[in-house]
C-alpha positions, 0 to 999 in steps of 0.5 A: 530484538529490542521491543522499542525498535522500529521495523521497515514495512510497506504501508497498507494505508498510505500507498499509491502503488505498493506502499514502499514510500508510505512505509519509508515515510512511516519509518523515518517520520516524514511525509510520504509525499516527500519520499515519493518526490525523492524517488521521482527525482532519483529516477530522472536525475540518477536513473536508479530510482525505479530499480531501488523502488522495485528492489524495495517492493520485493524485499519489504514485507507488508505491515502486519499491524495494518491487517484487519482483524476478524471483527473489523472485517465483519464491520466492513459493508459490502455494497448490494449487488444489483441483478437485472432480470432479462426475459429469455422468452420471445419478445 
């Protein structure tokens, strides 16, 4: 395949549910909100928007370029876990 050719992926960054609309927006260089509005209108007016969304969810792979590298995942800080001590002795 050609190097400059775009591929259609689900987005990991621009997502509300599973990233289908964000991926389509990235592919066509349009705002993902426009794509979401089109899917909602297609669902209410044509009745097929939900089915199309579900099919795209199944067949569109996640964007591999948006995976965290090992170095990036090591930089992600996890919040501290607070442990409450309870006394099991008779009170």
